[in-house]
C-alpha positions in Angstrom: 5.4 16.5 -4.4 7.6 13.9 -5.1 8.6 12.8 -8.5 7.4 9.1 -8.2 4.4 8.1 -10.2 2.8 5.7 -8.2 0.5 4.3 -10.8 3.3 3.8 -13.2 5.4 2.3 -10.3 2.9 -0.2 -9.4 2.0 -1.1 -13.1 5.6 -2.0 -13.7 5.8 -4.1 -10.5 2.9 -6.0 -11.3 4.0 -6.7 -14.8 7.3 -8.3 -12.9 5.1 -10.0 -10.5 3.3 -11.5 -13.4 6.9 -13.0 -14.7 7.4 -14.5 -11.4 4.1 -16.0 -11.3 5.0 -17.8 -14.6 8.6 -18.5 -13.4 8.1 -19.5 -9.7 4.5 -20.5 -9.4 4.8 -22.6 -6.3 6.4 -19.6 -4.3 3.8 -17.2 -5.9 0.8 -19.3 -5.0 2.3 -19.5 -1.5 2.5 -15.7 -1.1 -0.8 -15.0 -2.7 -2.6 -17.5 -0.2 -0.7 -15.7 2.8 -1.9 -12.4 1.5 -5.5 -13.7 1.2 -5.6 -15.3 4.5 -4.0 -12.1 6.2 -6.4 -9.8 4.6 -9.7 -11.7 4.7 -12.3 -10.2 7.0 -12.2 -11.4 10.5 -12.1 -9.4 13.8 -10.8 -6.4 11.6 -12.1 -6.1 8.2 -10.1 -5.7 5.2 -9.7 -1.7 5.3 -8.3 -1.8 8.7 -5.8 -4.4 7.7 -4.8 -2.4 4.8 -4.3 0.7 7.0 -1.9 -1.5 9.3 -0.3 -2.7 6.2 0.2 0.7 5.0 1.7 2.0 8.4 4.1 -0.9 8.0 4.9 -0.1 4.4 6.0 3.5 5.6 8.0 2.2 8.4 9.9 -0.2 6.0 10.1 2.6 3.4 8.6 0.4 0.5 7.6 2.7 -2.4 5.8 -0.2 -4.2 4.1 -1.3 -1.0 3.1 2.3 -0.4 1.7 2.2 -4.0 -0.3 -1.2 -4.1 -1.7 -0.3 -0.2 -2.9 3.1 -1.2 -4.5 1.7 -4.4 -6.2 -1.0 -2.3 -7.4 1.6 0.7 -9.0 3.7 -2.3 -10.8 0.8 -3.8 -12.0 -0.3 -0.3 -13.5 3.2 0.5 -11.0 4.8 3.0 -11.6 8.3 3.5 -8.7 11.0 3.3 -9.0 11.5 7.0 -8.6 7.9 7.8 -5.5 7.7 5.4 -4.1 10.9 7.2 -4.8 9.6 10.8 -2.9 6.6 9.8 -0.2 8.7 8.5 0.0 10.5 11.8 0.2 7.1 13.5 3.0 5.9 11.5 5.1 9.3 11.9 4.6 8.8 15.7 6.0 5.3 15.7 8.6 5.8 13.1 9.9 9.6 13.2 11.5 11.6 10.8 12.1 8.8 8.0 8.4 7.9 8.2 7.6 11.3 8.0 9.3 11.6 4.7 7.5 8.5 3.5 4.2 9.6 4.9 4.4 12.7 2.8 5.3 10.2 -0.2 2.2 8.1 0.6 0.1 11.3 0.4 1.4 11.6 -3.1 0.3 8.1 -3.8 -3.2 8.9 -2.5 -3.6 12.1 -4.6 -2.4 10.3 -7.9 -4.7 7.3 -7.5 -7.4 9.3 -6.1 -7.3 11.4 -9.4 -7.7 8.2 -11.3 -11.0 7.4 -9.4 -12.6 10.7 -9.7 
């Protein structure tokens, strides 16, 4: 188990993002519009797109991204089995470093899952 508290990490980042929304509103509006367009249901639904994003978060070793995408996947009703199978693909594609972050992602799943029980 990692020492990272993903709920605390994402809360802290969200506060700072709020500051960025105030200080650089045009940039943040553009980012939000891109996120909404990218995650909108299409040939792939939002949950599938979040699974893809989570795999990328693991490959790029982004703790904050792991937290936010895990939180979204739980909100969207992803199962632990779906989450673990995605972790398997991320490990396959990224090798040892992705294995380390996949283990951390599983911690994030357990932490956010405990909040929704």
